[in-house]
FIDREN-530501 format. One record per residue: x negated, y negated, z negated of N, C-alpha, C in turn; residue number from 1. Coordinates in Angstrom, 1 decimal. Example, Ala and Ser with C-alpha at 12.3 -4.5 7.8 and 13.67 -1.06 7.14 Angstrom:
<recs>
REC / -13.2 / 5.7 / -7.8 / -12.3 / 4.5 / -7.8 / -13.2 / 3.3 / -7.8 / 1
REC / -12.8 / 2.2 / -7.1 / -13.7 / 1.1 / -7.1 / -12.9 / 0.0 / -7.9 / 2
</recs>
This chain:
<recs>
REC / -66.2 / 3.5 / -47.8 / -67.0 / 2.4 / -47.1 / -65.9 / 1.4 / -46.5 / 1
REC / -66.1 / 0.1 / -46.8 / -65.1 / -0.9 / -46.2 / -65.1 / -0.8 / -44.7 / 2
REC / -66.3 / -0.7 / -44.1 / -66.4 / -0.6 / -42.6 / -65.6 / 0.6 / -42.1 / 3
REC / -65.7 / 1.7 / -42.7 / -65.0 / 2.9 / -42.3 / -63.5 / 2.7 / -42.4 / 4
REC / -63.1 / 2.1 / -43.5 / -61.7 / 1.9 / -43.8 / -61.1 / 0.9 / -42.7 / 5
REC / -61.9 / -0.1 / -42.4 / -61.5 / -1.1 / -41.4 / -61.3 / -0.5 / -40.0 / 6
REC / -62.3 / 0.4 / -39.7 / -62.2 / 1.1 / -38.4 / -61.0 / 2.0 / -38.3 / 7
REC / -60.8 / 2.7 / -39.4 / -59.6 / 3.6 / -39.4 / -58.3 / 2.8 / -39.2 / 8
REC / -58.2 / 1.7 / -39.9 / -57.0 / 0.9 / -39.8 / -56.9 / 0.3 / -38.4 / 9
REC / -58.0 / -0.1 / -37.8 / -57.9 / -0.6 / -36.4 / -57.4 / 0.5 / -35.5 / 10
REC / -58.0 / 1.7 / -35.6 / -57.6 / 2.7 / -34.7 / -56.1 / 3.1 / -34.9 / 11
REC / -55.6 / 3.1 / -36.1 / -54.2 / 3.4 / -36.4 / -53.3 / 2.4 / -35.7 / 12
REC / -53.7 / 1.1 / -35.8 / -52.9 / 0.0 / -35.3 / -52.9 / 0.1 / -33.7 / 13
REC / -54.1 / 0.4 / -33.2 / -54.2 / 0.4 / -31.7 / -53.6 / 1.6 / -31.0 / 14
REC / -53.4 / 2.7 / -31.8 / -52.9 / 3.9 / -31.2 / -51.4 / 3.7 / -30.9 / 15
REC / -50.9 / 4.2 / -29.7 / -49.5 / 4.0 / -29.3 / -48.7 / 5.0 / -30.2 / 16
REC / -47.4 / 4.6 / -30.5 / -46.6 / 5.5 / -31.3 / -46.4 / 6.9 / -30.7 / 17
REC / -46.1 / 7.9 / -31.6 / -46.0 / 9.2 / -31.1 / -45.0 / 9.4 / -30.0 / 18
REC / -43.9 / 8.6 / -30.0 / -42.9 / 8.6 / -29.0 / -43.4 / 8.2 / -27.6 / 19
REC / -44.4 / 7.3 / -27.6 / -45.0 / 6.9 / -26.4 / -45.9 / 7.9 / -25.8 / 20
REC / -46.6 / 8.7 / -26.7 / -47.5 / 9.7 / -26.3 / -46.7 / 11.0 / -25.8 / 21
REC / -45.6 / 11.2 / -26.4 / -44.9 / 12.5 / -26.1 / -43.5 / 12.2 / -25.5 / 22
REC / -43.4 / 12.2 / -24.1 / -42.1 / 12.1 / -23.5 / -41.1 / 13.0 / -24.1 / 23
REC / -39.8 / 12.6 / -24.1 / -38.8 / 13.4 / -24.8 / -38.3 / 14.6 / -24.0 / 24
REC / -38.7 / 14.8 / -22.8 / -38.2 / 15.9 / -22.0 / -39.4 / 16.5 / -21.2 / 25
REC / -39.3 / 17.8 / -20.9 / -40.4 / 18.5 / -20.2 / -40.3 / 18.4 / -18.7 / 26
REC / -39.1 / 18.2 / -18.2 / -38.9 / 18.2 / -16.8 / -37.7 / 17.3 / -16.4 / 27
REC / -37.9 / 16.4 / -15.5 / -36.8 / 15.6 / -14.8 / -36.5 / 16.3 / -13.5 / 28
REC / -35.3 / 16.9 / -13.3 / -35.0 / 17.7 / -12.2 / -33.8 / 17.1 / -11.4 / 29
REC / -34.0 / 16.8 / -10.1 / -33.0 / 16.2 / -9.3 / -32.7 / 17.2 / -8.2 / 30
REC / -31.4 / 17.5 / -8.0 / -30.9 / 18.4 / -6.9 / -30.2 / 17.6 / -5.9 / 31
REC / -30.7 / 17.7 / -4.6 / -30.1 / 17.0 / -3.5 / -29.5 / 17.9 / -2.5 / 32
REC / -28.2 / 17.8 / -2.2 / -27.5 / 18.7 / -1.4 / -27.1 / 18.1 / -0.1 / 33
REC / -27.3 / 18.8 / 1.0 / -27.0 / 18.3 / 2.4 / -25.5 / 18.4 / 2.7 / 34
REC / -24.8 / 17.3 / 3.0 / -23.4 / 17.3 / 3.5 / -23.3 / 16.7 / 4.8 / 35
REC / -24.3 / 16.8 / 5.7 / -24.3 / 16.2 / 7.0 / -23.2 / 17.0 / 7.9 / 36
REC / -23.0 / 16.4 / 9.1 / -21.9 / 16.9 / 9.9 / -22.1 / 18.4 / 10.3 / 37
REC / -23.3 / 18.9 / 10.3 / -23.5 / 20.3 / 10.6 / -23.0 / 21.3 / 9.5 / 38
REC / -22.6 / 20.7 / 8.4 / -22.1 / 21.6 / 7.3 / -20.6 / 21.4 / 7.3 / 39
REC / -19.8 / 22.5 / 7.6 / -18.4 / 22.4 / 7.6 / -17.8 / 22.6 / 6.2 / 40
REC / -16.5 / 22.5 / 6.1 / -15.8 / 22.5 / 4.8 / -16.1 / 23.7 / 4.0 / 41
REC / -16.0 / 24.9 / 4.7 / -16.3 / 26.2 / 4.0 / -17.7 / 26.2 / 3.5 / 42
REC / -18.6 / 25.8 / 4.3 / -20.0 / 25.8 / 3.9 / -20.3 / 24.9 / 2.8 / 43
REC / -19.7 / 23.7 / 2.8 / -19.8 / 22.8 / 1.7 / -19.3 / 23.4 / 0.4 / 44
REC / -18.2 / 24.1 / 0.5 / -17.6 / 24.7 / -0.7 / -18.6 / 25.8 / -1.3 / 45
REC / -19.2 / 26.5 / -0.3 / -20.2 / 27.5 / -0.8 / -21.4 / 26.9 / -1.4 / 46
REC / -21.9 / 25.8 / -0.9 / -23.0 / 25.0 / -1.6 / -22.6 / 24.5 / -2.9 / 47
REC / -21.5 / 23.8 / -3.0 / -21.0 / 23.2 / -4.3 / -20.8 / 24.3 / -5.3 / 48
REC / -20.0 / 25.3 / -5.0 / -19.7 / 26.4 / -5.9 / -21.0 / 27.2 / -6.2 / 49
REC / -21.9 / 27.4 / -5.2 / -23.1 / 28.1 / -5.5 / -24.0 / 27.4 / -6.4 / 50
REC / -24.1 / 26.1 / -6.3 / -25.0 / 25.3 / -7.2 / -24.5 / 25.4 / -8.6 / 51
REC / -23.2 / 25.2 / -8.8 / -22.6 / 25.3 / -10.1 / -22.7 / 26.6 / -10.7 / 52
REC / -22.5 / 27.7 / -9.9 / -22.7 / 29.1 / -10.5 / -24.1 / 29.4 / -10.8 / 53
REC / -25.1 / 28.9 / -10.0 / -26.5 / 29.1 / -10.3 / -26.9 / 28.5 / -11.6 / 54
REC / -26.4 / 27.3 / -11.9 / -26.8 / 26.6 / -13.1 / -26.4 / 27.3 / -14.4 / 55
REC / -25.3 / 28.1 / -14.3 / -24.8 / 28.8 / -15.5 / -25.1 / 30.3 / -15.5 / 56
REC / -25.9 / 30.8 / -14.5 / -26.3 / 32.2 / -14.4 / -27.1 / 32.4 / -15.7 / 57
REC / -27.1 / 33.7 / -16.3 / -27.7 / 33.9 / -17.5 / -29.2 / 33.6 / -17.5 / 58
REC / -29.9 / 34.0 / -16.5 / -31.4 / 33.7 / -16.5 / -31.7 / 32.2 / -16.4 / 59
REC / -30.8 / 31.5 / -15.7 / -31.0 / 30.0 / -15.6 / -30.7 / 29.3 / -16.9 / 60
REC / -29.6 / 29.7 / -17.5 / -29.3 / 29.2 / -18.9 / -30.5 / 29.4 / -19.8 / 61
REC / -31.0 / 30.6 / -19.8 / -32.1 / 30.9 / -20.7 / -33.3 / 30.0 / -20.4 / 62
REC / -33.6 / 29.8 / -19.1 / -34.8 / 29.0 / -18.7 / -34.5 / 27.5 / -19.1 / 63
REC / -33.3 / 27.0 / -18.9 / -33.0 / 25.6 / -19.3 / -33.2 / 25.4 / -20.8 / 64
REC / -32.7 / 26.4 / -21.6 / -32.6 / 26.3 / -23.0 / -33.8 / 26.9 / -23.8 / 65
REC / -34.8 / 27.2 / -23.1 / -36.0 / 27.8 / -23.8 / -36.5 / 26.8 / -24.8 / 66
REC / -37.2 / 27.3 / -25.9 / -37.7 / 26.4 / -26.9 / -38.6 / 25.3 / -26.4 / 67
REC / -38.5 / 24.2 / -27.0 / -39.3 / 23.1 / -26.6 / -38.5 / 21.9 / -26.2 / 68
REC / -39.1 / 21.0 / -25.4 / -38.4 / 19.8 / -25.0 / -37.3 / 20.1 / -24.0 / 69
REC / -36.3 / 19.4 / -23.9 / -35.2 / 19.7 / -23.0 / -35.5 / 19.3 / -21.5 / 70
REC / -34.6 / 19.6 / -20.6 / -34.7 / 19.3 / -19.2 / -33.6 / 18.2 / -18.9 / 71
REC / -34.0 / 17.2 / -18.2 / -33.1 / 16.1 / -17.7 / -32.7 / 16.5 / -16.3 / 72
REC / -31.4 / 16.5 / -16.1 / -30.8 / 17.0 / -14.8 / -29.9 / 16.0 / -14.1 / 73
REC / -30.1 / 15.8 / -12.8 / -29.2 / 14.9 / -12.0 / -29.0 / 15.6 / -10.7 / 74
REC / -28.0 / 15.2 / -9.9 / -27.7 / 15.8 / -8.6 / -27.0 / 14.7 / -7.7 / 75
REC / -27.3 / 14.8 / -6.4 / -26.6 / 13.9 / -5.5 / -26.4 / 14.6 / -4.2 / 76
REC / -25.5 / 14.2 / -3.3 / -25.3 / 14.7 / -2.0 / -25.8 / 13.7 / -1.0 / 77
REC / -26.2 / 14.1 / 0.2 / -26.8 / 13.2 / 1.1 / -26.5 / 13.7 / 2.6 / 78
REC / -26.5 / 12.7 / 3.5 / -26.3 / 13.1 / 4.9 / -27.1 / 12.0 / 5.8 / 79
REC / -26.4 / 11.0 / 6.2 / -27.0 / 10.0 / 7.1 / -27.6 / 8.8 / 6.3 / 80
REC / -27.9 / 7.8 / 7.0 / -28.5 / 6.6 / 6.4 / -27.5 / 5.9 / 5.4 / 81
REC / -28.1 / 5.5 / 4.3 / -27.4 / 4.9 / 3.2 / -26.2 / 5.6 / 2.8 / 82
REC / -26.3 / 7.0 / 2.7 / -25.1 / 7.8 / 2.4 / -25.2 / 8.5 / 1.1 / 83
REC / -26.3 / 8.7 / 0.4 / -26.4 / 9.5 / -0.8 / -25.3 / 9.0 / -1.9 / 84
REC / -24.7 / 10.0 / -2.5 / -23.7 / 9.7 / -3.5 / -24.0 / 10.7 / -4.7 / 85
REC / -24.0 / 10.1 / -5.9 / -24.3 / 10.9 / -7.1 / -23.2 / 11.9 / -7.3 / 86
REC / -23.6 / 13.2 / -7.6 / -22.7 / 14.2 / -8.1 / -22.7 / 14.3 / -9.6 / 87
REC / -23.9 / 14.1 / -10.1 / -24.1 / 14.3 / -11.6 / -25.2 / 13.2 / -12.0 / 88
REC / -24.8 / 12.3 / -12.8 / -25.8 / 11.3 / -13.3 / -26.6 / 12.0 / -14.4 / 89
REC / -27.7 / 11.4 / -14.7 / -28.7 / 12.0 / -15.6 / -28.0 / 12.6 / -16.9 / 90
REC / -28.3 / 13.8 / -17.1 / -27.8 / 14.5 / -18.3 / -28.9 / 15.3 / -18.9 / 91
REC / -29.1 / 15.1 / -20.2 / -30.1 / 15.9 / -20.9 / -29.5 / 17.2 / -21.4 / 92
REC / -30.2 / 18.3 / -20.9 / -29.7 / 19.6 / -21.2 / -30.3 / 20.1 / -22.5 / 93
REC / -29.6 / 20.0 / -23.6 / -30.1 / 20.4 / -24.9 / -29.4 / 21.7 / -25.4 / 94
REC / -28.2 / 21.8 / -25.0 / -27.4 / 22.9 / -25.5 / -26.6 / 23.6 / -24.3 / 95
REC / -26.1 / 24.8 / -24.5 / -25.4 / 25.4 / -23.4 / -24.2 / 24.6 / -23.0 / 96
REC / -23.5 / 23.9 / -23.9 / -22.4 / 23.1 / -23.5 / -22.8 / 22.0 / -22.5 / 97
REC / -24.0 / 21.5 / -22.6 / -24.5 / 20.4 / -21.7 / -24.6 / 21.0 / -20.3 / 98
REC / -25.1 / 22.2 / -20.2 / -25.3 / 22.9 / -18.9 / -23.9 / 23.2 / -18.3 / 99
REC / -23.0 / 23.8 / -19.1 / -21.7 / 24.1 / -18.6 / -21.0 / 22.9 / -18.1 / 100
REC / -21.1 / 21.8 / -18.8 / -20.4 / 20.5 / -18.4 / -21.0 / 20.0 / -17.1 / 101
REC / -22.3 / 20.1 / -17.0 / -23.0 / 19.7 / -15.7 / -22.5 / 20.6 / -14.5 / 102
REC / -22.4 / 21.9 / -14.7 / -21.9 / 22.8 / -13.7 / -20.5 / 22.5 / -13.3 / 103
REC / -19.6 / 22.2 / -14.3 / -18.2 / 21.9 / -14.1 / -18.1 / 20.6 / -13.3 / 104
REC / -18.9 / 19.6 / -13.6 / -18.9 / 18.3 / -12.9 / -19.2 / 18.5 / -11.4 / 105
REC / -20.2 / 19.3 / -11.1 / -20.6 / 19.6 / -9.7 / -19.5 / 20.4 / -9.0 / 106
REC / -19.0 / 21.4 / -9.7 / -18.0 / 22.3 / -9.1 / -16.7 / 21.5 / -8.8 / 107
REC / -16.4 / 20.5 / -9.6 / -15.2 / 19.7 / -9.4 / -15.4 / 18.5 / -8.5 / 108
REC / -16.6 / 18.3 / -8.0 / -16.8 / 17.1 / -7.2 / -16.2 / 17.2 / -5.8 / 109
REC / -16.0 / 16.1 / -5.2 / -15.4 / 16.1 / -3.9 / -16.3 / 15.5 / -2.9 / 110
REC / -16.4 / 16.1 / -1.7 / -17.4 / 15.7 / -0.7 / -17.0 / 14.2 / -0.3 / 111
REC / -18.0 / 13.4 / -0.2 / -17.8 / 12.0 / 0.1 / -17.5 / 11.7 / 1.6 / 112
REC / -18.1 / 12.5 / 2.5 / -17.9 / 12.3 / 3.9 / -18.4 / 13.5 / 4.7 / 113
REC / -18.1 / 13.6 / 6.0 / -18.5 / 14.8 / 6.7 / -18.9 / 14.5 / 8.2 / 114
REC / -19.2 / 13.2 / 8.4 / -19.4 / 12.8 / 9.8 / -20.7 / 12.2 / 10.2 / 115
REC / -21.7 / 12.4 / 9.3 / -23.0 / 11.7 / 9.6 / -24.1 / 12.7 / 9.9 / 116
REC / -25.2 / 12.3 / 10.6 / -26.3 / 13.1 / 10.9 / -27.1 / 13.4 / 9.7 / 117
REC / -28.4 / 13.9 / 9.9 / -29.2 / 14.4 / 8.9 / -30.4 / 13.4 / 8.7 / 118
REC / -30.4 / 12.7 / 7.6 / -31.4 / 11.7 / 7.3 / -32.2 / 12.1 / 6.1 / 119
REC / -33.2 / 13.0 / 6.3 / -33.9 / 13.5 / 5.2 / -34.8 / 12.4 / 4.5 / 120
REC / -35.4 / 11.6 / 5.4 / -36.2 / 10.5 / 4.8 / -35.4 / 9.6 / 3.8 / 121
REC / -34.2 / 9.3 / 4.2 / -33.3 / 8.5 / 3.3 / -33.0 / 9.3 / 2.0 / 122
REC / -32.8 / 10.6 / 2.1 / -32.6 / 11.4 / 1.0 / -33.8 / 11.4 / 0.0 / 123
REC / -35.0 / 11.5 / 0.6 / -36.2 / 11.4 / -0.2 / -36.3 / 10.1 / -0.9 / 124
REC / -36.1 / 9.0 / -0.2 / -36.2 / 7.7 / -0.8 / -35.2 / 7.5 / -2.0 / 125
REC / -34.0 / 8.0 / -1.8 / -33.0 / 7.9 / -2.9 / -33.4 / 8.7 / -4.1 / 126
REC / -33.9 / 9.9 / -3.8 / -34.4 / 10.8 / -4.9 / -35.5 / 10.2 / -5.7 / 127
REC / -36.4 / 9.6 / -4.9 / -37.6 / 8.9 / -5.6 / -37.1 / 7.8 / -6.5 / 128
REC / -36.2 / 6.9 / -6.0 / -35.7 / 5.8 / -6.9 / -35.0 / 6.4 / -8.1 / 129
REC / -34.3 / 7.5 / -7.9 / -33.5 / 8.1 / -9.0 / -34.5 / 8.6 / -10.1 / 130
REC / -35.6 / 9.3 / -9.6 / -36.5 / 9.8 / -10.6 / -37.3 / 8.7 / -11.3 / 131
REC / -37.7 / 7.7 / -10.5 / -38.5 / 6.6 / -11.1 / -37.7 / 5.8 / -12.2 / 132
REC / -36.4 / 5.7 / -12.0 / -35.5 / 5.0 / -13.0 / -34.9 / 5.9 / -14.0 / 133
REC / -35.2 / 7.2 / -14.0 / -34.6 / 8.2 / -14.9 / -35.5 / 8.4 / -16.1 / 134
REC / -35.1 / 9.4 / -16.9 / -35.8 / 9.7 / -18.1 / -37.3 / 9.9 / -17.9 / 135
REC / -38.1 / 9.6 / -18.9 / -39.6 / 9.7 / -18.9 / -39.9 / 11.2 / -19.4 / 136
REC / -40.1 / 12.0 / -18.4 / -40.4 / 13.4 / -18.7 / -41.8 / 13.8 / -18.3 / 137
REC / -42.3 / 14.9 / -18.8 / -43.7 / 15.3 / -18.5 / -43.9 / 15.6 / -17.0 / 138
REC / -42.8 / 16.2 / -16.4 / -42.9 / 16.5 / -15.0 / -41.6 / 16.0 / -14.3 / 139
REC / -41.8 / 15.7 / -13.0 / -40.6 / 15.2 / -12.2 / -40.6 / 16.1 / -10.9 / 140
REC / -39.4 / 16.6 / -10.6 / -39.2 / 17.5 / -9.5 / -37.9 / 17.1 / -8.7 / 141
REC / -38.1 / 16.9 / -7.4 / -36.9 / 16.7 / -6.5 / -36.7 / 17.9 / -5.6 / 142
REC / -35.5 / 18.4 / -5.6 / -35.1 / 19.5 / -4.7 / -34.3 / 19.0 / -3.6 / 143
REC / -34.7 / 19.3 / -2.4 / -33.9 / 19.0 / -1.2 / -33.5 / 20.2 / -0.5 / 144
REC / -32.2 / 20.4 / -0.4 / -31.7 / 21.6 / 0.4 / -31.1 / 21.1 / 1.7 / 145
REC / -31.2 / 21.8 / 2.8 / -30.6 / 21.4 / 4.0 / -30.6 / 22.5 / 5.1 / 146
REC / -29.8 / 22.2 / 6.2 / -29.7 / 23.2 / 7.3 / -30.2 / 22.6 / 8.6 / 147
REC / -30.9 / 21.5 / 8.6 / -31.4 / 20.9 / 9.8 / -32.5 / 20.0 / 9.6 / 148
REC / -33.2 / 19.6 / 10.7 / -34.3 / 18.6 / 10.6 / -33.8 / 17.2 / 10.6 / 149
REC / -34.6 / 16.3 / 10.3 / -34.3 / 14.8 / 10.3 / -33.9 / 14.4 / 11.7 / 150
REC / -32.7 / 13.8 / 11.8 / -32.3 / 13.2 / 13.1 / -31.6 / 11.9 / 13.0 / 151
REC / -31.9 / 11.2 / 11.9 / -31.2 / 9.9 / 11.7 / -32.1 / 9.1 / 10.7 / 152
REC / -32.3 / 7.8 / 10.9 / -33.1 / 7.0 / 10.0 / -34.5 / 7.4 / 10.1 / 153
REC / -35.3 / 6.9 / 9.1 / -36.7 / 7.2 / 9.1 / -37.1 / 8.6 / 8.6 / 154
REC / -38.2 / 9.2 / 9.1 / -38.5 / 10.6 / 8.8 / -39.1 / 10.7 / 7.5 / 155
REC / -39.3 / 11.9 / 7.0 / -39.9 / 12.2 / 5.7 / -41.3 / 11.5 / 5.6 / 156
REC / -42.1 / 11.5 / 6.6 / -43.5 / 10.9 / 6.5 / -43.4 / 9.5 / 6.2 / 157
REC / -42.4 / 8.8 / 6.7 / -42.2 / 7.3 / 6.4 / -41.8 / 7.1 / 4.9 / 158
REC / -41.0 / 8.0 / 4.4 / -40.6 / 8.0 / 3.0 / -41.8 / 8.1 / 2.1 / 159
REC / -42.6 / 9.1 / 2.4 / -43.8 / 9.3 / 1.6 / -44.8 / 8.1 / 1.7 / 160
REC / -44.8 / 7.4 / 2.7 / -45.6 / 6.2 / 2.8 / -45.0 / 5.0 / 2.1 / 161
REC / -43.7 / 4.9 / 2.1 / -43.0 / 3.7 / 1.6 / -42.7 / 3.8 / 0.1 / 162
REC / -42.6 / 5.0 / -0.4 / -42.2 / 5.2 / -1.9 / -43.4 / 5.9 / -2.6 / 163
REC / -43.5 / 5.6 / -3.9 / -44.6 / 6.2 / -4.7 / -44.2 / 7.5 / -5.2 / 164
REC / -44.7 / 8.6 / -4.6 / -44.4 / 9.9 / -5.0 / -45.5 / 10.6 / -5.8 / 165
REC / -46.4 / 9.7 / -6.4 / -47.4 / 10.3 / -7.3 / -46.7 / 10.9 / -8.5 / 166
REC / -47.1 / 12.1 / -8.8 / -46.6 / 12.9 / -10.0 / -45.2 / 13.3 / -9.7 / 167
REC / -44.7 / 13.3 / -8.5 / -43.4 / 13.9 / -8.2 / -43.6 / 15.0 / -7.2 / 168
REC / -43.0 / 16.2 / -7.6 / -43.1 / 17.3 / -6.7 / -41.8 / 17.4 / -5.9 / 169
REC / -41.8 / 17.7 / -4.6 / -40.6 / 17.9 / -3.8 / -40.6 / 19.3 / -3.3 / 170
REC / -39.6 / 20.1 / -3.7 / -39.4 / 21.4 / -3.3 / -38.3 / 21.5 / -2.3 / 171
REC / -38.2 / 22.5 / -1.5 / -37.1 / 22.6 / -0.5 / -36.4 / 23.9 / -0.6 / 172
REC / -35.1 / 23.9 / -0.1 / -34.3 / 25.1 / 0.1 / -33.7 / 25.0 / 1.5 / 173
REC / -34.2 / 25.8 / 2.4 / -33.8 / 25.9 / 3.8 / -32.6 / 26.8 / 3.9 / 174
REC / -31.5 / 26.4 / 4.5 / -30.3 / 27.2 / 4.8 / -30.4 / 27.6 / 6.2 / 175
REC / -30.7 / 28.9 / 6.5 / -30.7 / 29.4 / 7.8 / -29.3 / 29.8 / 8.2 / 176
REC / -28.5 / 28.8 / 8.7 / -27.2 / 29.0 / 9.1 / -27.1 / 29.4 / 10.6 / 177
REC / -26.1 / 30.3 / 10.9 / -25.9 / 30.6 / 12.3 / -26.9 / 31.6 / 12.8 / 178
REC / -27.6 / 31.2 / 13.9 / -28.6 / 32.0 / 14.5 / -29.9 / 31.9 / 13.8 / 179
REC / -30.2 / 32.9 / 12.9 / -31.3 / 32.9 / 12.0 / -32.6 / 32.8 / 12.8 / 180
REC / -32.7 / 33.5 / 13.9 / -34.0 / 33.5 / 14.7 / -34.2 / 32.1 / 15.2 / 181
REC / -33.1 / 31.4 / 15.6 / -33.3 / 30.0 / 16.1 / -33.7 / 29.0 / 15.1 / 182
REC / -33.6 / 29.4 / 13.8 / -33.9 / 28.4 / 12.8 / -35.3 / 28.6 / 12.2 / 183
REC / -36.1 / 29.5 / 12.7 / -37.4 / 29.7 / 12.2 / -38.2 / 28.4 / 12.1 / 184
REC / -38.0 / 27.6 / 13.1 / -38.8 / 26.3 / 13.1 / -38.3 / 25.4 / 12.0 / 185
REC / -37.1 / 25.6 / 11.5 / -36.7 / 24.7 / 10.3 / -37.5 / 25.1 / 9.1 / 186
REC / -37.9 / 26.3 / 8.9 / -38.7 / 26.7 / 7.8 / -40.1 / 26.0 / 7.9 / 187
REC / -40.7 / 26.0 / 9.1 / -41.9 / 25.3 / 9.3 / -41.8 / 23.8 / 9.1 / 188
REC / -40.7 / 23.3 / 9.6 / -40.5 / 21.8 / 9.4 / -40.4 / 21.4 / 8.0 / 189
REC / -39.7 / 22.2 / 7.2 / -39.7 / 21.8 / 5.7 / -41.0 / 22.0 / 5.1 / 190
REC / -41.8 / 23.1 / 5.5 / -43.1 / 23.3 / 4.9 / -44.1 / 22.1 / 5.3 / 191
REC / -44.0 / 21.7 / 6.5 / -44.9 / 20.7 / 7.0 / -44.5 / 19.3 / 6.7 / 192
REC / -43.2 / 19.0 / 6.7 / -42.7 / 17.6 / 6.6 / -42.1 / 17.2 / 5.2 / 193
REC / -41.5 / 18.2 / 4.6 / -40.7 / 17.9 / 3.4 / -41.4 / 18.2 / 2.1 / 194
REC / -42.0 / 19.3 / 2.0 / -42.6 / 19.7 / 0.7 / -43.7 / 18.7 / 0.4 / 195
REC / -43.9 / 18.4 / -0.9 / -44.8 / 17.4 / -1.3 / -45.3 / 17.7 / -2.8 / 196
REC / -46.6 / 17.6 / -3.0 / -47.2 / 17.7 / -4.3 / -47.7 / 19.0 / -4.6 / 197
REC / -48.6 / 19.1 / -5.6 / -49.3 / 20.4 / -6.0 / -48.2 / 21.4 / -6.5 / 198
REC / -48.3 / 22.6 / -6.0 / -47.4 / 23.6 / -6.4 / -46.0 / 23.6 / -5.7 / 199
REC / -45.8 / 22.6 / -4.8 / -44.5 / 22.6 / -4.1 / -44.2 / 23.8 / -3.3 / 200
REC / -43.0 / 24.3 / -3.3 / -42.7 / 25.6 / -2.6 / -41.3 / 25.5 / -2.0 / 201
REC / -41.0 / 26.5 / -1.2 / -39.8 / 26.6 / -0.4 / -39.1 / 27.9 / -0.6 / 202
REC / -37.8 / 27.8 / -0.8 / -36.9 / 29.0 / -0.8 / -36.0 / 28.9 / 0.5 / 203
REC / -35.6 / 30.1 / 0.9 / -34.8 / 30.2 / 2.2 / -33.6 / 31.0 / 1.8 / 204
REC / -32.4 / 30.4 / 2.2 / -31.1 / 31.1 / 2.1 / -30.7 / 31.6 / 3.5 / 205
REC / -30.4 / 32.8 / 3.6 / -29.9 / 33.4 / 4.9 / -28.4 / 33.1 / 5.0 / 206
REC / -28.1 / 31.9 / 5.4 / -26.7 / 31.5 / 5.5 / -26.2 / 30.9 / 4.2 / 207
REC / -25.1 / 30.2 / 4.3 / -24.5 / 29.5 / 3.1 / -24.0 / 30.5 / 2.1 / 208
REC / -23.7 / 31.7 / 2.5 / -23.3 / 32.8 / 1.6 / -24.4 / 33.1 / 0.7 / 209
REC / -25.6 / 32.9 / 1.1 / -26.8 / 33.3 / 0.3 / -27.3 / 32.1 / -0.5 / 210
REC / -26.6 / 31.0 / -0.5 / -27.1 / 29.7 / -1.1 / -27.3 / 29.9 / -2.6 / 211
REC / -26.3 / 30.5 / -3.3 / -26.4 / 30.7 / -4.7 / -27.6 / 31.5 / -5.1 / 212
REC / -27.8 / 32.6 / -4.4 / -29.0 / 33.5 / -4.8 / -30.3 / 32.7 / -4.6 / 213
REC / -30.4 / 32.0 / -3.5 / -31.7 / 31.2 / -3.3 / -31.8 / 30.1 / -4.3 / 214
REC / -30.7 / 29.4 / -4.7 / -30.8 / 28.4 / -5.7 / -31.2 / 28.9 / -7.0 / 215
REC / -30.7 / 30.1 / -7.4 / -31.1 / 30.7 / -8.7 / -32.6 / 31.0 / -8.7 / 216
REC / -33.1 / 31.5 / -7.6 / -34.5 / 31.8 / -7.5 / -35.4 / 30.6 / -7.6 / 217
REC / -34.9 / 29.5 / -7.0 / -35.7 / 28.3 / -7.0 / -35.6 / 27.6 / -8.4 / 218
REC / -34.5 / 27.6 / -9.0 / -34.4 / 27.0 / -10.3 / -35.2 / 27.8 / -11.3 / 219
REC / -35.2 / 29.1 / -11.2 / -35.9 / 29.9 / -12.2 / -37.4 / 29.7 / -12.0 / 220
REC / -37.9 / 29.5 / -10.8 / -39.3 / 29.2 / -10.6 / -39.7 / 27.9 / -11.1 / 221
REC / -38.8 / 26.9 / -11.0 / -39.1 / 25.5 / -11.4 / -39.1 / 25.4 / -12.9 / 222
REC / -38.1 / 26.1 / -13.5 / -37.9 / 26.0 / -15.0 / -38.8 / 26.9 / -15.8 / 223
REC / -39.3 / 28.0 / -15.2 / -40.1 / 28.9 / -15.9 / -41.5 / 29.1 / -15.4 / 224
REC / -41.9 / 28.3 / -14.4 / -43.2 / 28.5 / -13.8 / -44.4 / 28.1 / -14.7 / 225
REC / -45.6 / 28.5 / -14.2 / -46.8 / 28.3 / -15.1 / -47.0 / 26.8 / -15.4 / 226
REC / -46.5 / 25.9 / -14.5 / -46.8 / 24.5 / -14.8 / -46.0 / 24.0 / -16.0 / 227
REC / -45.0 / 24.8 / -16.5 / -44.3 / 24.4 / -17.6 / -44.7 / 25.2 / -18.9 / 228
REC / -45.6 / 26.2 / -18.7 / -45.9 / 27.0 / -19.8 / -47.0 / 26.5 / -20.7 / 229
REC / -47.8 / 25.5 / -20.1 / -48.9 / 25.0 / -20.8 / -49.1 / 23.5 / -20.5 / 230
REC / -48.1 / 22.7 / -20.8 / -48.1 / 21.3 / -20.4 / -49.0 / 20.5 / -21.4 / 231
REC / -49.9 / 19.7 / -21.0 / -50.6 / 18.8 / -21.9 / -49.8 / 17.6 / -22.2 / 232
REC / -50.1 / 17.0 / -23.3 / -49.4 / 15.8 / -23.7 / -49.9 / 14.7 / -22.8 / 233
REC / -49.0 / 13.9 / -22.2 / -49.4 / 12.8 / -21.3 / -49.7 / 11.6 / -22.1 / 234
REC / -50.8 / 10.9 / -21.9 / -51.1 / 9.7 / -22.7 / -50.2 / 8.6 / -22.3 / 235
</recs>
């Protein structure tokens, strides 16, 4: 029927190309590391080395390289106002060599400064801009790790009002440094003020020596969680 042929041709022309329907990566993952003044040189080394080691741990390698679309990875360090500095620009993790190179870049990075307070709102705003300008993935996740509450610049609530965090999940990693009992309120602060989006969760490291273990747990949950096991195609 000519009408049926014409309708089919119109639908084919109107439909977006497959590349527009199917983003090229399953997850855009940004890792944000606290380098504020409360983190000394030894603790910074534990964070930097722990993050690099977590990325190449066997179970994390397996999760990154599981069959299907790749993961886009980026990382930055943050402290006070206007202080975030990239540690790793966007890298698509398709092969083990990509992940090893990313870990080596982070392990070999040098701390930008050590004299600023803790501006979590600024860190969230920077991460949002990075994700919005990054690869088009099915999911977007920002990880914020830290050992203190916001005490500089605008608070997390202001960041969530000022920036578009729709379809961005913000997870947290609290580092209970020093007096663990005295830091119980930090866990509540991250849960109440920092976490954002459906399925957002918190991991806790009991001191900087425990950072690598906590980071492995968090990465494994993000890379292998149920939200990645049955992803619909985004129109």
